[in-house]
C-alpha positions in Angstrom: 0.0 0.0 0.0 1.4 3.4 -1.0 0.6 6.5 1.2 0.6 10.2 0.6 -0.1 10.4 -3.1 -0.9 13.7 -4.8 -2.5 13.9 -8.2 -1.7 17.0 -10.1 -2.7 18.7 -13.3 -0.1 20.3 -15.6 -0.1 21.9 -19.0 -1.5 18.8 -20.7 -5.0 19.7 -19.6 -5.1 22.2 -22.4 -4.9 19.3 -24.9 -8.4 18.3 -23.7 -10.1 21.6 -24.0 -13.1 22.2 -24.1 -13.8 19.1 -21.9 -11.3 20.1 -19.2 -12.2 23.8 -19.2 -15.0 22.9 -16.7 -13.8 19.5 -15.4 -10.8 18.7 -13.1 -8.9 16.0 -14.9 -9.5 13.5 -12.1 -13.3 13.7 -12.7 -13.1 12.6 -16.4 -15.0 9.4 -17.1 -12.6 6.5 -17.7 -14.3 3.2 -18.3 -16.8 2.5 -15.6 -15.7 5.2 -13.2 -13.6 8.4 -13.1 -9.8 8.7 -13.2 -9.5 9.3 -9.4 -11.4 6.1 -8.6 -9.4 4.2 -11.2 -6.1 5.3 -9.6 -7.2 4.6 -6.1 -7.9 1.0 -7.1 -4.7 0.7 -9.1 -2.5 2.1 -6.4 -4.4 0.4 -3.5 -4.3 3.6 -1.6 -6.9 5.5 0.4 -4.6 8.4 1.0 -4.8 10.4 -2.2 -5.2 14.2 -2.5 -5.7 16.4 -5.6 -4.2 19.6 -7.0 -6.4 21.2 -9.6 -6.8 24.7 -11.2 -7.9 27.3 -8.6 -11.2 28.1 -10.3 -12.2 24.3 -10.3 -11.6 23.7 -6.5 -15.3 23.9 -5.7 -16.2 21.6 -8.6 -13.6 19.0 -7.3 -14.8 19.3 -3.7 -18.4 18.8 -4.8 -17.4 15.7 -6.7 -15.1 14.3 -4.0 -16.2 15.7 -0.6 -13.9 13.3 1.3 -10.7 14.1 -0.7 -8.2 16.8 0.1 -8.2 19.4 -2.7 -5.4 21.8 -3.3 -3.8 21.4 0.1 -0.2 22.7 0.3 0.5 20.5 3.3 2.2 17.2 2.7 4.5 14.7 4.2 8.1 14.8 3.1 9.0 13.0 -0.1 5.5 12.5 -1.3 4.6 10.8 -4.5 3.3 13.2 -7.1 1.5 11.8 -10.1 0.2 13.4 -13.2 -3.6 12.9 -13.2 -3.4 12.1 -17.0 -1.1 9.1 -16.2 -2.5 6.0 -17.9 -4.2 3.8 -15.3 -3.8 0.8 -17.6 0.0 1.0 -17.4 1.6 -2.2 -15.9 4.5 -0.9 -14.0 2.9 2.0 -12.1 3.3 0.5 -8.6 6.9 -0.5 -9.4 7.7 3.1 -10.3 6.1 4.9 -7.4 7.6 2.4 -4.8 11.1 3.8 -5.4 12.5 5.2 -2.2 14.9 7.8 -3.6 13.8 11.2 -5.0 13.1 10.8 -8.7 11.1 12.2 -11.6 9.7 10.2 -14.5 9.2 12.0 -17.8 7.5 11.0 -21.0 9.3 13.2 -23.5 9.0 16.7 -22.0 6.0 15.8 -19.9 5.9 14.9 -16.2 4.5 11.5 -15.4 5.3 10.9 -11.7 8.0 11.5 -9.0 9.0 11.5 -5.4 9.5 15.1 -4.4 10.6 16.9 -1.2 8.1 19.0 0.7 10.2 22.1 0.1 10.3 21.6 -3.7 6.7 20.8 -3.9 5.6 23.9 -2.1 7.8 26.0 -4.3 6.4 24.4 -7.5 2.8 25.0 -6.6 3.3 28.5 -5.0 0.8 30.0 -7.4 -1.7 27.2 -7.1 -0.8 25.5 -10.4 1.7 22.8 -11.2 4.3 23.5 -13.9 6.5 20.7 -15.3 9.0 23.3 -16.5 9.3 24.8 -13.0 9.6 21.2 -11.6 12.6 20.3 -13.8 14.3 23.6 -13.0 13.9 23.2 -9.3 14.8 19.5 -9.1 18.1 19.2 -11.0 19.6 16.8 -8.4 16.8 14.3 -8.8 17.2 11.0 -10.6 15.5 11.5 -14.0 13.8 8.5 -15.5 12.3 8.2 -19.0 9.0 6.5 -19.6 7.1 5.0 -22.6 4.8 7.4 -24.4 1.8 5.1 -23.6 2.2 5.7 -19.9 0.8 9.2 -20.2 -2.4 10.1 -22.0 -1.6 13.2 -24.0 -4.5 13.5 -26.5 -8.2 12.8 -26.7 -7.9 9.9 -29.2 -5.6 8.1 -26.8 -8.0 8.8 -23.9 -10.8 7.1 -25.9 -8.7 4.0 -26.6 -7.4 3.6 -23.1 -10.9 4.2 -21.5 -12.2 1.2 -23.6 -9.3 -0.9 -22.5 -10.0 0.0 -18.8 -13.4 -1.7 -19.0 -11.7 -5.1 -19.3 -9.7 -4.6 -16.1 -12.7 -3.1 -14.2 -14.8 -6.1 -15.3 -12.3 -8.5 -13.7 -12.4 -6.5 -10.4 -16.2 -6.4 -10.4 -16.5 -10.1 -11.2 -14.0 -11.0 -8.5 -15.8 -8.9 -5.9 -19.2 -10.1 -7.1 -20.2 -6.5 -7.0 -24.1 -7.1 -6.9 -23.9 -8.1 -10.5 -25.4 -11.2 -12.1 -24.5 -12.8 -15.3 -26.7 -13.5 -18.3 -24.6 -16.0 -20.2 -27.1 -16.6 -22.9 -27.0 -13.1 -24.3 -23.6 -13.7 -26.1 -21.3 -16.6 -26.9 -18.8 -14.9 -24.7 -19.7 -14.7 -21.0 -18.1 -11.4 -20.1 -21.4 -9.7 -19.3 -22.3 -8.2 -15.9 -25.7 -6.8 -15.3 -26.7 -5.3 -11.9 -29.6 -7.1 -10.4 -31.1 -3.6 -10.0 -30.9 -2.9 -13.7 -34.2 -2.6 -15.5 -34.6 -4.7 -18.6 -38.3 -5.2 -19.5 -37.6 -8.0 -22.1 -34.3 -9.8 -22.2 -35.4 -11.6 -25.3 -35.6 -8.4 -27.3 -32.1 -7.0 -26.6 -28.7 -8.2 -27.8 -25.5 -7.9 -25.8 -22.2 -9.0 -27.5 -19.1 -9.3 -25.4 -17.0 -11.0 -28.1 -14.7 -7.9 -28.4 -14.8 -6.9 -24.7 -16.9 -7.0 -21.5 -20.2 -5.3 -21.1 -21.1 -3.8 -17.7 -24.6 -2.5 -17.0 -24.9 -0.7 -13.7 -27.7 -0.1 -11.1 -31.1 1.2 -12.3 -30.0 1.5 -15.9 -32.9 1.0 -18.2 -32.3 -1.1 -21.4 -35.3 -0.8 -23.6 -36.3 -3.5 -26.2 -34.3 -3.6 -29.5 -31.1 -2.2 -27.9 -27.8 -3.6 -29.2 -24.8 -3.2 -26.9 -21.4 -4.5 -28.1 -18.4 -4.5 -25.7 -16.2 -3.2 -24.4 -19.1 -1.0 -23.0 -20.3 0.5 -19.8 -23.8 1.7 -19.1 -24.0 3.9 -16.0 -26.4 4.1 -13.1 -29.9 5.4 -14.0 -29.0 5.8 -17.6 -31.7 5.1 -20.2 -30.9 3.2 -23.4 -33.8 3.8 -25.8 -33.5 1.0 -28.3 -30.0 2.2 -29.3 -27.0 0.6 -31.0 -23.9 1.1 -28.8 -20.5 -0.2 -29.7 -17.2 0.1 -27.7 -18.6 3.0 -25.7 -18.8 4.4 -22.1 -22.0 6.1 -21.0 -21.8 7.6 -17.6 -24.6 7.9 -15.0 -28.0 9.6 -15.6 -27.8 9.9 -19.4 -30.6 9.4 -22.0 -29.4 7.7 -25.1 -30.9 6.9 -28.5 -29.6 6.4 -32.0 -26.2 4.9 -32.7 -23.0 5.5 -30.8 -19.5 4.0 -31.5 -16.2 4.3 -29.6 -17.2 7.3 -27.5 -17.5 8.6 -24.0 -20.6 10.4 -22.7 -20.3 12.2 -19.3 -23.1 12.4 -16.8 -26.5 14.0 -17.3 -26.2 14.2 -21.1 -29.2 13.7 -23.5 -29.0 12.1 -26.9 -32.5 10.7 -26.9 -33.2 10.5 -30.6 -31.8 9.1 -33.9 -28.4 10.2 -35.1 -24.8 9.0 -35.0 -22.0 10.0 -32.6 -18.6 8.2 -33.2 -15.1 8.4 -31.7 -16.0 11.4 -29.6 -15.9 12.7 -26.1 -19.1 14.4 -24.9 -19.3 16.5 -21.8 -22.0 16.8 -19.1 -25.4 18.5 -19.3 -25.3 18.4 -23.1 -28.4 18.1 -25.2 -28.0 16.7 -28.7 -31.2 17.4 -30.8 -32.8 14.7 -33.0 -30.6 13.5 -35.9 -27.5 15.3 -34.6 -24.7 13.5 -36.3 -20.9 13.8 -36.4 -18.4 12.6 -39.0 -15.4 10.5 -37.7 -13.9 9.7 -41.1 -12.6 11.9 -43.9 -13.8 11.2 -47.5 -10.1 10.6 -48.3 -9.7 8.1 -45.5 -6.6 10.0 -44.6 -5.2 10.8 -41.1 -7.1 13.4 -39.2 -5.7 16.8 -38.0 -7.2 18.6 -35.0 -6.5 22.0 -33.5 -5.0 22.0 -30.0 -4.7 25.6 -28.9 -2.8 27.4 -31.7 -1.4 24.1 -33.1 -2.6 21.7 -35.7 -1.9 18.2 -34.5 -1.8 15.2 -36.8 -3.5 12.3 -35.0 -1.9 9.5 -37.2 -5.4 7.8 -37.1 -8.2 8.0 -39.6 -11.1 7.6 -37.2 -11.7 10.5 -34.8 -14.9 12.5 -34.2 -15.2 15.5 -32.0 -15.1 16.9 -28.4 -18.3 18.6 -27.1 -17.9 20.7 -23.9 -20.3 20.9 -21.0 -23.7 22.6 -21.5 -23.6 22.5 -25.3 -27.0 22.3 -27.2 -27.6 21.3 -30.8 -30.7 21.8 -32.8 -32.6 19.1 -34.8 -30.5 17.8 -37.7 -27.2 19.4 -36.7 -24.0 18.1 -38.4 -20.5 18.2 -37.0 -17.5 17.7 -39.4 -14.5 15.4 -38.6 -12.2 16.4 -35.8 -14.0 19.6 -34.6 -14.6 20.9 -31.1 -17.6 22.6 -29.7 -16.8 24.9 -26.8 -18.5 25.2 -23.4 -22.2 26.2 -23.5 -22.2 26.8 -27.2 -25.3 26.2 -29.4 -25.4 24.9 -33.0 -28.2 25.4 -35.4 -27.2 23.6 -38.6 -23.7 22.4 -39.3 -20.1 23.2 -38.4 -16.9 22.5 -40.4 -14.8 24.6 -38.0 -14.2 24.6 -34.2 -16.9 26.6 -32.3 -15.6 28.8 -29.5 -17.1 28.5 -26.0 -20.3 30.6 -25.4 -21.0 31.0 -29.2 -24.2 30.5 -31.1 -24.0 29.4 -34.7 -27.0 29.5 -37.0 -26.5 28.6 -40.6 -29.9 27.1 -41.3 -30.8 30.0 -43.4 -27.7 32.3 -43.5 -24.5 32.2 -41.6 -24.7 34.0 -38.3 -22.3 33.8 -35.3 -23.1 35.6 -32.1 -21.9 35.5 -28.5 -24.2 33.7 -26.1 -25.5 35.7 -23.1 -23.9 34.2 -20.1 -27.0 34.9 -17.9 -29.2 33.1 -20.4 -26.8 30.1 -20.3 -27.0 30.1 -16.5 -30.8 30.1 -16.7 -30.8 27.3 -19.3 -28.5 25.2 -17.0 -30.9 25.8 -14.1 -33.9 24.7 -16.1 -32.1 21.5 -17.3 -30.9 20.6 -13.8 -34.4 21.2 -12.4 -35.8 18.6 -14.9 -33.4 16.1 -13.4 -34.2 17.0 -9.8 -30.9 18.8 -9.3 -30.7 22.2 -7.6 -28.2 24.5 -9.4 -25.5 25.7 -6.9 -23.8 29.0 -6.7 -20.5 27.4 -7.8 -22.2 26.2 -11.0 -23.1 29.8 -11.9 -19.7 31.2 -10.9 -18.0 28.5 -13.0 -19.9 29.5 -16.1 -19.1 33.2 -15.5 -15.4 32.4 -15.0 -15.1 30.3 -18.1 -17.0 32.9 -20.1 -14.3 35.4 -19.2 -11.5 33.0 -19.8 -12.6 32.2 -23.3 -13.2 35.8 -24.4 -10.1 35.7 -26.6 -11.4 32.7 -28.6 -14.5 34.6 -29.6 -12.6 37.8 -30.3 -10.3 35.9 -32.7 -13.3 34.8 -34.8 -14.9 38.2 -34.5 -17.9 36.8 -32.7 -20.4 39.7 -32.1 -23.0 40.3 -29.4 -26.6 40.1 -30.6 -29.8 38.1 -30.7 -30.5 35.1 -32.8 -33.8 34.0 -34.3 -34.4 30.5 -35.5 
């Protein structure tokens, strides 16, 4: 058992914008649970604390009320771990059990290290962790190099590793007999675990295939007739599957899902209740995708896909990748999203987009192209209404987070000359 572990965020969180604009990295859905819970199991440790960005402290505390968040107190020579470390890596425990002071790097990125109390407090003096500052302040440490796969640097890697994680999580659930029961006759492969509290009106009218990976269906999930679920897949608590086709996908708690979904991650409280396709994509929380909303995850040329990360164009070296959709996004009926595009926090799409959409931006090209800035107070009101429909009371920190991110993303909208105004559809 390893004690005194601190999970930190560094510059890599920007590679996952817009998803990580409103989410601490440790809260990201990774297989059947979040990154923090994955690492607690992997490290066999109950003594884990978290360093996140200052404006996300309340969000992290709300998600993990029993976890220490952004404490500057620590025992000497604590283990510091990048929260984007790959929980699937095989030698994680071997690395962190080293006694001497050390740093593990993947290229120029920090993976993990044992760091003195003095150096730690100097590095996070301004509340945020910097790999560059770490290397500068710890020249006398033993520097170790790690494989690229040990750190998740980009969204397409995250999708791949999240699917892999379901296999390991299935083994743990099966071993612990975690109030799941098996329905062996649903697939030739027996790697299916369904909570005895799940709601399946007619087992004869659904098909679950675990040939390519396990399928886990959690408590109070509703699987309606004519649903097809092919593993690896996880269906979260209280999520409703409305006759959908779901392949190699993670659906978090409290979602409503229809249509077809492939190789994607949906975070909690998101609605995609109608027909339409979403593939190879990461979808945030409190998103509503209108009927027939569809994304492309393959270029007509079948070539490798480029995506924009900050001011850089990154070649993914893969030919299947969809989009990232931030929290509180809304799309209208029949919306289309081109390959490799991002939709920023609380934006709205009426029509189609072949470019990234900045946060708090409304695009209407159903009749003629119009791009305007969303009113942040209207966005807050919309969030309150959506939460109320789910029996959730909007908290003050929910409102303040939207206001903060609205200010943070002003430069995105200015760059595209997004104007204030009103939109009629």
